[in-house]
C-alpha positions as CSV (number, residue, x, y, z in Angstrom):
1,M,0.0,0.0,0.0
2,T,1.4,3.4,-1.0
3,D,2.1,5.7,1.9
4,L,0.2,9.0,2.0
5,H,2.4,12.0,2.5
6,F,2.5,15.7,2.1
7,P,4.4,17.1,-0.8
8,P,7.2,19.4,0.2
9,T,5.1,22.6,-0.1
10,I,2.1,21.2,1.9
11,N,2.8,23.4,4.9
12,S,4.6,26.5,3.9
13,T,6.0,28.9,6.4
14,P,3.2,30.9,8.0
15,G,2.6,34.1,6.0
16,E,3.5,32.5,2.7
17,Y,1.6,30.8,0.0
18,E,2.4,28.4,-2.8
19,S,4.2,30.7,-5.1
20,G,6.4,32.0,-2.2
21,H,4.9,35.5,-2.1
22,K,4.4,37.1,1.3
23,F,1.0,38.2,2.6
24,D,1.1,42.0,1.9
25,T,-2.0,42.8,4.0
26,P,-1.4,43.2,7.8
27,H,-3.4,40.8,9.9
28,F,-4.6,38.9,6.8
29,P,-4.7,35.5,8.6
30,Q,-6.7,36.9,11.5
31,V,-9.2,38.7,9.2
32,R,-9.5,35.6,7.1
33,C,-10.2,33.4,10.1
34,V,-13.0,35.7,11.3
35,V,-14.6,35.7,7.9
36,I,-14.4,31.9,7.7
37,I,-15.9,31.4,11.1
38,T,-18.7,33.9,10.5
39,N,-19.6,32.5,7.1
40,S,-19.5,28.9,8.5
41,L,-21.9,29.7,11.3
42,M,-24.2,31.4,8.8
43,I,-24.1,28.3,6.6
44,I,-24.7,25.9,9.4
45,M,-27.6,27.8,11.1
46,G,-29.2,28.7,7.7
47,N,-29.2,25.2,6.4
48,I,-30.4,23.6,9.6
49,V,-33.4,26.0,9.4
50,T,-33.9,24.9,5.7
51,L,-33.7,21.2,6.5
52,T,-36.1,21.6,9.4
53,V,-38.6,23.7,7.6
54,L,-38.8,22.1,4.2
55,P,-40.3,18.8,5.3
56,K,-43.1,20.8,7.0
57,L,-44.1,22.8,3.9
58,K,-47.3,21.3,2.4
59,N,-47.3,23.2,-0.9
60,V,-44.0,22.1,-2.2
61,H,-43.9,19.5,-4.9
62,E,-42.0,16.3,-3.9
63,S,-39.4,16.5,-6.6
64,T,-38.7,20.1,-5.8
65,R,-38.4,19.3,-2.1
66,V,-35.9,16.5,-2.8
67,F,-33.6,18.9,-4.8
68,L,-33.9,21.6,-2.2
69,M,-33.1,19.2,0.6
70,A,-30.1,17.8,-1.3
71,L,-28.8,21.3,-1.9
72,A,-29.2,22.2,1.8
73,V,-27.3,19.0,2.8
74,S,-24.4,19.8,0.5
75,D,-24.3,23.4,1.8
76,L,-24.4,22.3,5.4
77,A,-21.6,19.8,4.8
78,T,-19.5,22.6,3.3
79,G,-20.1,24.8,6.4
80,L,-19.2,22.0,8.8
81,L,-16.0,21.2,6.9
82,T,-15.0,24.9,6.7
83,L,-15.6,25.6,10.4
84,T,-14.0,22.4,11.7
85,F,-10.9,22.4,9.6
86,G,-10.7,25.8,7.7
87,A,-10.9,28.1,10.7
88,P,-7.8,26.9,12.7
89,S,-5.8,26.3,9.5
90,S,-6.6,29.8,8.2
91,L,-5.6,31.4,11.4
92,F,-2.1,29.8,11.6
93,S,-1.6,29.1,7.8
94,E,-0.8,25.5,8.8
95,W,-2.6,22.2,8.5
96,Y,-2.7,20.3,11.8
97,F,-5.1,17.4,11.1
98,G,-2.8,15.0,9.3
99,R,-2.4,13.9,5.7
100,V,-5.4,11.5,5.6
101,M,-7.8,14.2,6.7
102,C,-6.2,16.7,4.3
103,V,-7.0,14.2,1.4
104,I,-10.6,13.6,2.7
105,V,-11.3,17.3,3.2
106,G,-9.7,18.3,-0.1
107,L,-11.7,15.8,-2.1
108,L,-15.0,16.8,-0.4
109,V,-14.3,20.5,-0.9
110,T,-13.9,19.6,-4.6
111,F,-16.9,17.3,-4.7
112,L,-19.5,19.3,-2.8
113,P,-19.7,22.3,-5.1
114,G,-20.1,20.0,-8.0
115,F,-23.0,18.3,-6.2
116,S,-24.6,21.7,-5.5
117,M,-24.3,22.6,-9.2
118,V,-26.1,19.3,-10.1
119,C,-28.9,20.2,-7.7
120,V,-29.3,23.7,-9.2
121,L,-29.4,22.1,-12.7
122,L,-31.9,19.5,-11.7
123,M,-34.1,22.2,-10.1
124,S,-34.0,24.2,-13.3
125,F,-35.0,21.2,-15.4
126,D,-37.8,20.5,-12.9
127,R,-39.1,24.0,-13.3
128,Y,-38.9,23.7,-17.1
129,I,-41.0,20.5,-17.0
130,S,-43.6,22.1,-14.7
131,I,-44.1,25.0,-17.1
132,T,-43.8,23.2,-20.5
133,K,-45.7,20.0,-19.5
134,P,-47.9,21.0,-16.5
135,L,-50.5,18.2,-17.0
136,R,-47.8,15.5,-17.0
137,Y,-45.5,17.1,-14.5
138,P,-46.9,15.2,-11.4
139,V,-46.1,11.9,-13.3
140,L,-42.8,13.0,-14.8
141,A,-41.3,14.6,-11.7
142,T,-41.9,12.2,-8.8
143,R,-40.0,11.9,-5.5
144,N,-38.4,8.6,-6.5
145,K,-37.3,9.9,-9.9
146,A,-35.8,13.0,-8.3
147,I,-33.8,10.8,-5.8
148,L,-32.7,8.5,-8.7
149,A,-31.6,11.5,-10.7
150,I,-29.4,12.8,-7.8
151,I,-27.9,9.3,-7.2
152,A,-27.2,8.9,-10.9
153,C,-25.4,12.3,-11.1
154,V,-23.4,11.7,-8.0
155,S,-22.3,8.2,-8.9
156,T,-21.1,9.3,-12.3
157,N,-19.0,12.1,-10.9
158,P,-15.5,11.4,-12.3
159,I,-13.5,13.9,-10.3
160,S,-12.5,11.8,-7.2
161,T,-11.9,8.6,-9.1
162,Y,-9.8,10.4,-11.7
163,F,-7.3,11.7,-9.1
164,L,-6.7,8.1,-7.9
165,G,-4.7,7.5,-11.0
166,T,-3.3,10.9,-12.1
167,V,0.0,10.6,-10.4
168,D,2.4,7.8,-9.3
169,T,1.5,8.5,-5.6
170,P,-2.3,8.7,-5.1
171,F,-3.7,11.9,-3.9
172,D,-0.5,14.0,-4.4
173,N,-2.7,16.6,-6.1
174,V,-4.4,17.3,-2.8
175,T,-2.4,19.9,-0.9
176,F,-2.8,22.5,1.7
177,S,-3.2,26.1,0.4
178,P,-2.0,28.6,3.1
179,T,-3.6,31.4,1.1
180,R,-7.1,29.9,1.3
181,G,-6.6,28.1,4.6
182,Q,-7.9,24.8,3.3
183,C,-6.8,21.5,1.8
184,L,-7.7,21.6,-1.9
185,V,-7.0,19.7,-5.1
186,D,-4.1,21.5,-6.7
187,F,-5.3,22.2,-10.2
188,G,-2.1,24.0,-11.0
189,N,-0.4,20.6,-11.0
190,P,0.2,19.5,-14.7
191,D,-1.4,16.1,-13.9
192,A,-4.6,17.9,-12.9
193,M,-4.8,20.4,-15.8
194,I,-7.1,18.2,-17.8
195,V,-9.5,17.8,-15.0
196,S,-9.2,21.6,-14.2
197,T,-10.1,22.4,-17.8
198,C,-13.0,20.0,-17.7
199,M,-14.3,21.4,-14.5
200,L,-14.1,25.0,-15.6
201,S,-15.9,24.0,-18.8
202,I,-18.6,22.2,-16.9
203,I,-19.2,25.2,-14.7
204,I,-19.5,27.6,-17.7
205,V,-21.6,25.2,-19.6
206,S,-23.9,24.7,-16.6
207,I,-24.4,28.4,-16.2
208,L,-25.2,28.7,-19.9
209,I,-27.7,25.8,-19.7
210,V,-29.5,27.4,-16.8
211,A,-29.6,30.7,-18.6
212,V,-31.1,29.0,-21.7
213,I,-33.7,27.1,-19.6
214,Y,-35.0,30.3,-18.0
215,L,-34.8,32.3,-21.2
216,R,-37.0,29.6,-22.8
217,I,-39.4,29.7,-19.9
218,L,-39.7,33.5,-20.1
219,C,-40.4,33.2,-23.9
220,I,-43.1,30.6,-23.2
221,A,-44.6,32.8,-20.5
222,W,-44.6,35.8,-22.8
223,T,-46.2,33.9,-25.7
224,A,-48.8,32.3,-23.4
225,A,-49.7,35.6,-21.8
226,R,-50.1,37.3,-25.1
227,N,-52.3,34.5,-26.5
228,L,-54.4,34.4,-23.4
229,A,-54.8,38.2,-23.4
230,M,-56.2,38.0,-26.9
231,V,-58.7,35.2,-26.2
232,H,-59.6,36.0,-22.5
233,P,-58.4,39.5,-21.6
234,D,-59.7,39.2,-18.0
235,Q,-58.6,35.6,-17.3
236,G,-55.1,35.3,-18.6
237,H,-53.6,35.1,-15.1
238,Q,-56.0,32.4,-14.1
239,S,-54.6,30.0,-16.7
240,R,-54.3,26.4,-15.5
241,T,-51.1,26.0,-17.5
242,F,-49.4,29.1,-16.0
243,S,-50.6,29.3,-12.4
244,R,-49.4,31.8,-10.0
245,S,-47.7,29.2,-7.8
246,E,-45.8,27.8,-10.7
247,W,-44.5,31.2,-11.7
248,K,-43.5,32.0,-8.1
249,A,-41.7,28.7,-7.9
250,T,-39.9,29.4,-11.2
251,R,-38.9,32.8,-10.0
252,T,-37.5,31.4,-6.8
253,T,-35.4,28.8,-8.5
254,L,-34.3,31.4,-11.1
255,I,-32.9,33.5,-8.2
256,V,-31.2,30.5,-6.6
257,A,-29.6,29.6,-9.9
258,G,-28.6,33.2,-10.6
259,A,-27.0,33.5,-7.1
260,F,-25.1,30.3,-7.7
261,S,-23.8,31.6,-11.0
262,I,-22.8,35.0,-9.6
263,A,-20.9,33.3,-6.8
264,W,-19.0,30.9,-9.0
265,L,-18.3,33.1,-12.0
266,P,-15.4,35.1,-10.4
267,Y,-13.8,31.9,-9.2
268,T,-14.0,30.3,-12.6
269,L,-12.7,33.3,-14.4
270,S,-9.8,33.7,-11.9
271,H,-8.8,30.0,-12.5
272,I,-8.8,30.6,-16.2
273,W,-6.7,33.6,-15.8
274,E,-4.2,31.9,-13.6
275,N,-3.9,28.8,-15.8
276,T,-3.4,30.9,-19.0
277,T,-1.0,33.5,-17.6
278,G,0.8,31.5,-15.0
279,K,0.4,34.3,-12.5
280,R,-1.2,34.3,-9.1
281,L,-3.7,36.8,-7.7
282,A,-2.8,38.8,-4.6
283,A,-3.5,36.8,-1.4
284,P,-6.5,38.8,-0.2
285,V,-8.0,38.8,-3.7
286,E,-7.4,35.1,-4.2
287,F,-9.1,34.4,-0.8
288,A,-12.1,36.6,-1.6
289,V,-12.6,34.8,-4.9
290,F,-12.3,31.5,-3.2
291,I,-14.7,32.3,-0.3
292,L,-17.5,33.9,-2.4
293,P,-18.9,30.5,-3.5
294,A,-19.0,29.5,0.2
295,F,-21.1,32.6,0.9
296,N,-23.6,31.2,-1.6
297,C,-24.2,28.3,0.8
298,W,-26.3,30.5,3.1
299,W,-27.9,32.8,0.5
300,N,-30.5,30.2,-0.3
301,V,-32.2,30.4,3.1
302,V,-32.5,34.1,2.7
303,I,-34.0,33.7,-0.8
304,Y,-36.5,31.1,0.5
305,S,-37.5,33.4,3.4
306,L,-38.1,36.4,1.1
307,M,-39.9,34.5,-1.6
308,N,-42.0,32.0,0.3
309,R,-44.4,33.2,3.1
310,Q,-45.0,29.7,4.5
311,F,-41.3,29.1,4.7
312,R,-40.9,32.4,6.5
313,Q,-43.7,31.5,8.9
314,K,-42.3,28.1,9.8
315,A,-38.8,29.5,10.2
316,K,-40.0,32.2,12.6
317,Q,-41.9,29.6,14.6
318,M,-38.8,27.4,14.8
319,L,-36.7,30.3,15.9
320,G,-39.3,31.4,18.4
321,F,-40.1,34.7,16.8
322,H,-43.5,36.4,17.2
323,L,-45.4,36.2,13.9
324,D,-46.5,39.5,12.4
325,A,-50.2,40.0,11.8
326,M,-49.5,39.9,8.0
327,D,-47.8,36.5,8.3
328,I,-50.5,35.0,10.5
329,R,-53.0,35.2,7.6
330,S,-53.4,32.1,5.6
331,T,-50.6,31.2,3.2
332,E,-51.1,33.0,-0.1
333,A,-52.1,30.8,-3.0
334,G,-48.7,31.2,-4.8
335,S,-46.0,29.4,-2.9
336,G,-42.4,30.3,-3.8
337,F,-41.6,26.7,-4.5
338,G,-44.6,25.3,-6.3
């Protein structure tokens, strides 16, 4: 059995990162640690609320609920990993948890964003089916089919298995990054360049697919609204095909997908720039670009609370808040999830 070991640069001198440049910003490790801890706590609390409230919502379609729950689990795991291992490592710019944990954390940090991206894509397809095939939607998008779709996407994820055979010593591409305060897959390694290119391409293609899906939905909505206005000027909004609840659910998933894209686009572009120019970003900028996708892990609970009254009610009850008079009223007909 091949021994697992750290490459020579796994734990650089505190205050340095992989390229050997010094941290130019005073107290950068301390500020970074505070940001990581704060963000991790937001992720953990927000997604615990999501996982507690979602099963109690009665007006959420089962397939949508599965995708939302899976996304929350992925985000919660990211927060737990970041708080447990990222906070102390970011403060001291050293990894103290051993090589095996570095490999495990590094692969999970690589895998979880991909899993979240799959959930966002599946939610977008789910909304597309609900709008384009409303009568068949309850049959096409069932709970079991949603679970099978997630399992199929996860089981075919090639990232982790690829790294088992990319170098002579398994997992050598997983190293500690003092700049980011986390063990990560080193995509700057020539052995990982193919996977890096594929991953960046997948992220960009996924963003484009989501954009095309919602552009198509908007076109369908505009066409349907125009036709209904011509035939039934006073009843267009009562269409069975384009109900208020479906459109609110579509708007919610559009915002979730848009937030995901916004969070990941700077990271993707920075990776492309570093791979093509061979240069590194300044340490604070590199960390900011790296941590932005992690911020996205708690944005969703804010989106759900703003877009869905029933979610907001249940969350307030869970947290022991007094419900406003407006929220005590019966849940409006249009749920934010459908």
